[in-house]
C-alpha positions as CSV (number, residue, x, y, z in Angstrom):
1,M,-159.2,-42.1,-14.2
2,R,-160.9,-43.3,-18.0
3,G,-163.8,-42.9,-20.0
4,D,-166.2,-40.4,-19.4
5,A,-164.1,-39.2,-16.3
6,G,-161.5,-37.7,-18.5
7,R,-163.8,-35.6,-20.3
8,I,-163.0,-31.5,-20.0
9,V,-165.5,-29.3,-19.7
10,A,-165.8,-25.4,-20.1
11,A,-169.3,-23.7,-19.1
12,G,-169.5,-19.7,-19.1
13,L,-165.7,-19.2,-18.5
14,T,-165.1,-15.4,-18.2
15,K,-162.2,-13.5,-17.2
16,T,-161.0,-9.9,-17.2
17,F,-158.1,-8.1,-16.8
18,G,-158.5,-4.7,-16.0
19,A,-160.1,-3.1,-18.9
20,V,-159.6,-6.1,-21.1
21,K,-161.9,-9.2,-21.4
22,A,-159.6,-11.9,-22.3
23,V,-162.6,-14.9,-21.9
24,D,-166.2,-14.4,-22.7
25,D,-168.6,-16.7,-21.9
26,L,-166.9,-19.6,-23.1
27,S,-168.3,-22.9,-23.2
28,F,-166.8,-25.8,-25.0
29,T,-166.2,-29.7,-24.4
30,V,-163.3,-32.3,-25.0
31,E,-163.7,-36.0,-25.3
32,P,-162.0,-38.9,-23.9
33,G,-160.4,-40.9,-26.8
34,S,-159.4,-37.9,-29.4
35,V,-157.1,-35.6,-29.8
36,T,-158.6,-31.9,-29.8
37,G,-156.8,-28.9,-31.5
38,F,-157.6,-25.7,-29.4
39,L,-157.1,-22.7,-32.1
40,G,-157.5,-19.0,-31.8
41,P,-155.5,-16.1,-33.3
42,N,-152.6,-14.4,-30.9
43,G,-154.7,-12.9,-28.4
44,A,-157.6,-14.9,-28.7
45,G,-157.6,-15.8,-24.9
46,K,-156.4,-19.6,-25.3
47,T,-153.5,-19.3,-22.8
48,T,-155.9,-17.6,-20.1
49,T,-158.4,-20.6,-20.8
50,L,-155.7,-23.5,-20.2
51,R,-154.8,-21.8,-16.7
52,M,-158.5,-21.4,-15.7
53,L,-158.6,-25.0,-16.6
54,L,-155.5,-25.8,-14.5
55,G,-156.4,-23.7,-11.6
56,L,-153.7,-21.0,-12.2
57,V,-156.2,-18.1,-13.0
58,T,-159.4,-18.0,-11.3
59,P,-162.4,-17.1,-13.6
60,D,-164.6,-14.0,-12.8
61,A,-167.7,-16.6,-13.7
62,G,-168.3,-20.0,-15.4
63,T,-166.3,-23.2,-14.3
64,A,-163.9,-25.6,-15.7
65,T,-163.9,-29.1,-15.0
66,I,-162.1,-32.2,-15.7
67,G,-164.3,-35.3,-15.3
68,G,-166.8,-33.1,-13.3
69,S,-164.2,-31.7,-10.7
70,S,-162.1,-28.4,-10.9
71,Y,-158.5,-29.1,-11.0
72,A,-158.0,-28.1,-7.2
73,A,-160.4,-30.5,-5.9
74,L,-158.9,-33.5,-7.7
75,P,-157.4,-35.8,-5.0
76,A,-154.3,-36.6,-7.0
77,P,-154.0,-34.2,-10.1
78,N,-150.7,-35.0,-11.1
79,D,-151.9,-38.6,-11.4
80,E,-154.9,-37.5,-13.7
81,V,-153.7,-34.4,-15.2
82,G,-150.5,-33.9,-17.4
83,A,-150.0,-30.3,-18.6
84,V,-147.0,-28.5,-20.4
85,L,-147.7,-24.4,-20.6
86,E,-144.0,-23.5,-20.9
87,T,-140.4,-25.0,-21.2
88,S,-138.3,-22.8,-19.1
89,S,-139.0,-24.0,-15.5
90,F,-135.8,-26.6,-15.6
91,H,-132.7,-26.1,-13.1
92,P,-129.9,-25.5,-15.9
93,A,-127.2,-27.5,-13.8
94,R,-129.6,-30.5,-13.2
95,S,-129.7,-33.3,-15.5
96,G,-132.8,-34.1,-17.4
97,R,-133.3,-37.5,-15.5
98,N,-132.5,-36.1,-12.2
99,H,-135.2,-32.9,-12.8
100,L,-137.7,-35.7,-13.3
101,R,-136.4,-38.0,-10.3
102,V,-137.4,-35.1,-8.4
103,Y,-140.9,-35.0,-9.7
104,C,-141.0,-38.5,-8.8
105,T,-140.1,-38.1,-5.3
106,V,-142.6,-35.4,-4.9
107,N,-145.2,-37.6,-6.1
108,G,-144.5,-40.7,-4.4
109,Y,-143.5,-42.3,-7.7
110,P,-141.2,-44.9,-8.2
111,S,-137.5,-43.4,-9.4
112,R,-137.5,-45.8,-12.1
113,R,-140.4,-44.0,-13.8
114,A,-138.0,-41.2,-14.9
115,D,-136.2,-43.5,-16.9
116,Q,-139.5,-44.9,-18.7
117,V,-140.7,-41.4,-19.5
118,L,-137.3,-40.3,-20.8
119,E,-137.1,-43.3,-23.0
120,L,-140.6,-42.6,-24.0
121,V,-139.9,-39.0,-25.5
122,G,-136.9,-40.0,-27.3
123,L,-134.2,-38.3,-24.6
124,A,-133.1,-41.7,-22.8
125,E,-129.5,-41.1,-24.1
126,A,-129.4,-37.4,-23.3
127,G,-131.3,-37.9,-20.0
128,R,-128.0,-37.6,-18.0
129,R,-126.7,-34.2,-19.6
130,P,-127.5,-31.1,-17.5
131,V,-130.6,-29.5,-19.1
132,A,-128.6,-26.0,-19.9
133,G,-127.4,-28.3,-23.2
134,Y,-130.5,-28.7,-24.1
135,S,-132.2,-27.3,-27.4
136,L,-135.5,-25.9,-27.4
137,G,-137.1,-28.9,-28.9
138,M,-134.9,-31.2,-26.2
139,R,-136.7,-29.2,-23.4
140,Q,-140.1,-29.7,-25.1
141,R,-139.7,-33.4,-24.7
142,L,-138.7,-33.2,-21.4
143,G,-141.6,-31.0,-20.3
144,L,-143.8,-33.6,-21.9
145,A,-142.0,-36.4,-20.1
146,A,-142.6,-34.4,-16.8
147,A,-146.2,-34.3,-17.9
148,L,-146.5,-38.2,-18.3
149,L,-144.7,-39.3,-15.4
150,G,-148.1,-39.9,-13.3
151,D,-149.9,-41.6,-16.5
152,P,-152.2,-39.4,-16.8
153,A,-155.8,-39.9,-18.4
154,V,-155.8,-36.3,-19.5
155,L,-153.1,-34.8,-21.4
156,V,-153.4,-30.6,-21.8
157,L,-150.2,-29.1,-24.2
158,D,-149.4,-25.6,-25.1
159,E,-147.1,-25.3,-28.3
160,P,-145.9,-28.6,-27.9
161,A,-144.4,-28.7,-31.0
162,N,-142.3,-25.5,-30.5
163,G,-138.9,-26.2,-31.4
164,L,-139.6,-29.5,-32.7
165,D,-137.8,-30.1,-36.1
166,P,-139.9,-32.0,-38.8
167,E,-138.8,-35.4,-37.5
168,G,-139.6,-34.5,-33.9
169,I,-143.1,-33.0,-35.1
170,A,-143.8,-36.7,-36.6
171,W,-142.9,-38.3,-33.3
172,L,-145.2,-36.0,-31.0
173,R,-148.0,-36.9,-33.9
174,R,-147.6,-40.6,-33.4
175,L,-147.0,-40.7,-29.6
176,L,-150.2,-38.1,-29.3
177,R,-152.5,-40.0,-31.2
178,E,-151.1,-43.6,-29.6
179,L,-152.3,-41.8,-26.2
180,A,-155.5,-40.8,-27.2
181,G,-156.1,-44.5,-28.7
182,Q,-155.6,-45.6,-25.3
183,G,-159.0,-43.6,-24.1
184,R,-156.6,-40.6,-23.1
185,T,-158.4,-37.2,-23.7
186,V,-155.4,-34.6,-25.6
187,L,-156.4,-31.2,-25.5
188,V,-153.2,-29.7,-27.8
189,S,-153.1,-25.6,-28.3
190,S,-151.1,-24.9,-31.6
191,H,-150.2,-22.3,-34.3
192,L,-149.1,-24.9,-36.3
193,L,-152.2,-25.5,-38.3
194,S,-150.8,-27.8,-41.2
195,E,-149.3,-30.3,-38.4
196,L,-152.8,-30.2,-36.6
197,Q,-154.7,-31.0,-39.5
198,Q,-152.6,-34.1,-39.3
199,L,-152.9,-35.0,-35.9
200,V,-156.4,-33.7,-34.3
201,D,-159.9,-35.3,-34.3
202,H,-162.0,-32.0,-33.1
203,V,-161.0,-28.6,-33.2
204,V,-162.2,-25.8,-30.7
205,I,-161.7,-22.2,-32.3
206,I,-162.2,-19.1,-30.3
207,N,-161.6,-15.5,-31.2
208,Q,-161.7,-12.3,-28.8
209,G,-162.3,-14.9,-25.9
210,R,-165.4,-16.2,-27.6
211,L,-166.3,-19.8,-29.0
212,V,-166.3,-19.4,-33.2
213,R,-166.9,-23.1,-34.0
214,Q,-166.5,-26.6,-32.6
215,G,-166.9,-29.9,-34.3
216,T,-164.9,-32.6,-36.0
217,L,-162.2,-31.8,-38.7
218,A,-164.3,-33.2,-41.1
219,E,-167.2,-31.4,-40.4
220,L,-165.3,-28.0,-40.4
221,S,-163.9,-28.8,-43.5
222,G,-167.3,-29.6,-45.0
223,W,-168.5,-26.2,-44.0
224,H,-165.9,-24.3,-46.0
225,T,-166.3,-25.9,-49.2
226,V,-165.0,-23.9,-52.1
227,V,-166.8,-24.9,-55.4
228,S,-165.5,-24.2,-58.4
229,V,-167.9,-23.8,-61.6
230,R,-167.5,-23.6,-65.6
231,T,-170.8,-22.4,-67.6
232,P,-171.0,-20.7,-70.9
233,Q,-173.4,-18.3,-69.0
234,A,-171.6,-17.5,-66.5
235,D,-172.8,-14.0,-66.1
236,R,-176.1,-15.5,-65.6
237,L,-175.2,-18.0,-62.7
238,L,-173.0,-15.0,-61.1
239,D,-176.5,-12.5,-61.1
240,A,-178.4,-15.4,-59.7
241,L,-176.0,-16.4,-56.9
242,T,-175.6,-12.5,-55.8
243,R,-179.7,-12.7,-55.7
244,A,-179.8,-16.2,-53.9
245,T,-177.1,-15.4,-51.2
246,A,-177.9,-11.7,-50.6
247,G,-177.0,-11.3,-46.7
248,R,-175.8,-14.6,-46.4
249,A,-172.9,-14.7,-44.2
250,G,-169.5,-16.5,-45.2
251,V,-171.0,-16.6,-49.0
252,E,-168.1,-15.4,-51.5
253,I,-168.8,-15.3,-55.4
254,E,-166.0,-14.6,-57.4
255,R,-165.1,-14.5,-61.0
256,T,-162.2,-16.2,-62.0
257,G,-162.4,-16.3,-66.0
258,P,-164.8,-15.5,-68.7
259,D,-166.7,-18.9,-68.1
260,R,-165.7,-19.9,-64.6
261,L,-167.1,-18.6,-60.9
262,R,-165.5,-19.5,-57.2
263,V,-167.8,-20.2,-55.0
264,T,-167.1,-20.1,-51.0
265,G,-169.3,-21.1,-48.4
266,M,-171.9,-23.3,-50.8
267,Q,-172.1,-27.0,-50.8
268,A,-171.8,-28.0,-54.5
269,A,-175.5,-29.2,-54.6
270,E,-176.9,-26.0,-53.8
271,V,-175.1,-24.6,-56.9
272,G,-176.1,-27.0,-59.2
273,H,-179.7,-27.0,-57.8
274,L,-179.7,-23.0,-58.6
275,A,-178.1,-23.6,-61.6
276,F,-181.0,-26.0,-62.8
277,A,-183.6,-23.9,-61.7
278,E,-182.2,-20.8,-63.2
279,R,-181.4,-23.1,-66.5
280,V,-178.1,-22.5,-66.4
281,E,-175.9,-24.9,-68.5
282,L,-172.9,-26.3,-66.6
283,H,-170.0,-27.8,-67.6
284,Q,-168.0,-28.2,-64.5
285,L,-169.1,-28.3,-61.1
286,T,-166.2,-29.6,-58.7
287,A,-166.5,-29.0,-54.8
288,E,-163.1,-29.1,-52.9
289,R,-162.8,-29.4,-49.0
290,S,-160.9,-26.7,-47.6
291,D,-157.8,-27.7,-45.2
292,L,-157.8,-26.3,-41.2
293,E,-155.5,-23.3,-42.3
294,Q,-158.2,-21.8,-44.7
295,V,-161.3,-23.1,-42.5
296,F,-159.5,-21.3,-39.4
297,F,-159.1,-18.1,-41.7
298,A,-162.3,-17.8,-42.9
299,L,-163.9,-18.4,-39.1
300,T,-162.0,-16.0,-37.2
301,V,-162.2,-13.1,-39.7
302,Q,-165.7,-13.4,-40.1
303,A,-165.9,-13.9,-36.2
304,G,-163.9,-10.5,-36.0
305,H,-166.8,-8.9,-38.3
306,D,-169.4,-10.0,-36.1
307,Q,-167.8,-8.9,-33.1
308,E,-167.1,-5.9,-31.4
309,P,-163.2,-4.7,-31.9
310,A,-160.7,-5.9,-29.2
311,P,-158.5,-3.2,-26.9
312,M,-155.3,-2.7,-28.4
313,E,-153.8,-4.4,-25.2
314,E,-152.5,-7.9,-25.6
315,V,-154.5,-10.7,-24.5
316,V,-153.3,-14.0,-23.8
């Protein structure tokens, strides 16, 4: 399964637990050959969405497909999809190598595949040791090794960098980029935004179970441009900007000095054109693209203001 067959499509996914709507009419697409970050605040519905994608939770409405089929309908799901949602399901007395060889036996893979994936994830030397002695980072690597046993075209990973040291995070970044470069689909849910910025091509951001924004990293960074302005007519420009953006969501204008303004949510060309129309003299006009963390917080805060407050119960 390669190419378009590896596309992940969520269409109108909805899931309610009692009085809590965990996922609300959620739709997005994850393309092959890329690493997509799946982001949202705690309780946004990320884990529930991933579980619906993998057939572990039944949606109340909507569909989640991989290559056009539900996970349950895939003829050999472990050959096509590798998933890591948790790292605790290891027998503590069994070695990492034997843990993987059990999976090989169940799925009909040659036993040598266990050694191959242990080498791939950097556990070749530790593979014969009991899992009880593994650190959290080593367990993460072992979970990823298990997901890679079937050489799948699709990887679904929930917090894969949890417990990894800086060197391990850099290793994971290289590995996932390499796998995506082979045409695989990689979907990564993580709260490590600074690391995701160096890893992902695309981002899907949700809040309160709803889609907030989907796009390339460049598109999202461009959306949340910050413009610094220096002008001897700061009061006049501030007044003009305030009037021009009245009622426009996502725009903030801040006076940062006697002759300086900071404008968030507008392009530099817009600010420059308005200054020209108002005959305001500019001494400096500088645009800075926001990093992923700034974009994430701006979008989720805005979405939270636009939506009804979520119930107090925790939503996964």
